[in-house]
N, C-alpha and C positions, 0 to 999 in steps of 0.2 A: 504494500500500500504506500510505502514511502516513495518508491519509484514513481508511482502514479501521481503522487503529490508533487514531486519534482518535475513531472511532465505537465504540470498545470491542469490536471484533470479536475473536473467539477463533479463527476460521478464515477464511483468505483463500485463494480459488481464483484462480489466474492461468493463463489459457489463451492460448497464442500459436500461431497457425496460419498457416503460409506455404504458400500454394498457388501454386507457381511456374508451373503450367500456365495458371491463370486470372489470374496476375499480381496476387495479392491477399495482403495481410498483415492478419490480424485479431488484435487483442489484447482480451481480456475479463478484467476483474477483478471478482470477486464476493466479498462478505463477509457475515458473519452479525451485523454490528453493529447499532446502534440504528435505522438507516434514516433516511429523510427524508420530510417531507410533500410533497404535490404542489406546493405553493407553493415549497418549497425546491428541488425538482427543476427547476422552471421557471426558476429563477434561477442554477442551479449553474454555468453556463458564463460568467456575468458575470465581468469581470476582477477584481472586488473582493469576490466572494461567498465567505463562509466561515461555518461553523456554530460555529467556535471563538470563545471569549470573550476569551482572553488575547492574541490577535493578530487584529485586525479586517481582515486582508487575506489573500486566497487566490488565487493565480494558476495553480495546477497544472492544473486542468481547462480553464481558458481557454486556456492554452498548448497543452495536448494537442489541443484542438479545432482551434486554428489550425494545428498541425502536420498533422493529418489532412486538413483541408480544403485546405491548400496543395498537397497532392499528390493531389488528386482523391478523397479519402476522406470519411468521415463519422464522427460520434460519436453515442452514445445512452446514456441512463441510465434505469434502472428501479429504483424504490425505494419502500418503504412503511415507516412507523414500526413498529419492533419486528421487522421481517423482514429487514433488511439492504439492501444496495445492489449493483446490477450496473452497471458502467460499461464500455462497449465502444467500440472505435475500429477503423475499417477504413482501410487505406492502400493505394495502388497501388504494388506492387513495381516497381522500375526507374524510378520517377518521379524526376526530377532533384532535387526538393525533399524526397525521403524522408530523414528523419534516420537516422543509423546506430543500430542496436540498442543499442550500448554494451556494457558489461561486465555482462551479466545475472547471471552467477555471482557476481561480486564484489558487486553490488548486493544480491542475495539473502543472501549471507553477512553483509554489514554489517547489513542489516535484522534478521536473526535474532540476531546478536550483541547488538543493542540492544533486541530485543523477544523474548526467548526464551520468553515465555509464550504467544505466538501460534503457531498451526499454519498452515503454508503448504503448499499443493499447487500445484506448477508442472507444467503439461502443455504440452509443446512438440511441435508437429507440423510436419514438412516433407513436403509431398505425402502419401505414404501411410505415412511412417515417424513413429513417436511415441516420445517419452521422457517419463517421469513421475517427479517427485521429490515425496515426501510426508514431511513432518517427523513425522507420527504414527508412521510405520514406523521412522524413525530413533530416536525416543524409546523404542520397544519394545526396540531393540537396546542403547541406551545405559543403560537402567535409571535409576539415580539421577544419572548424569552430565548436567549441564545443556547445552542446545544452545549456550549462550553461552561454554562452556569453550573457550579459545583453540585447542587442538588439534582440537576438533570443528569450529569455524568454519573453520580451515584445510582440514580434510578436505572440508567441504561445498563450499567454493570450488573445490577441485581436482576433486572428483567431478563437480560440475555443469559446470565448464569442459570437462573431458574428454568428457562425454556430449553436451553441446551442440555441441562441435566435431565429434564423430563423426556426429551427426545432420545437421549442415550439409553434410557431404560427400555427393556423389552416389554411388549404388551402383557406378558405373563406376570411381570413385576407389579403392574398396576392393580 
């Protein structure tokens, strides 16, 4: 999401899909930022590639690729100037080298607290169950209250944590 922010995106779509039956985890991040040329896309997974001028090193996508490939997965990028970028990765669920998902709700809350001008849509699917979070809907309810307002950020974190936890439980657990 930081790369999308650097690319001046106003909308970031994050789709996480866990298919437990197929043993697959897929993560796709798409933005409407400035995009990249074909030459930039070809070099994007290099360990020192970056489009930023203030810091000439970028390891994020190189590390993401390494994580996916180390557990039998793959990565891909699709981008064109002026149209944004799509970055995806597929991981094998249950692989011994699969990194933990981490605190997705906390990460989203921190990101929105520091970048309240960007809209984020998070879609999380586990098998046949889906949950969706869309900051555009939250903005409609909030009116003039900014997403970066501390009580709003706390609510976003709690709301996302609760819904992601509920989604992760199997229907037999309910």
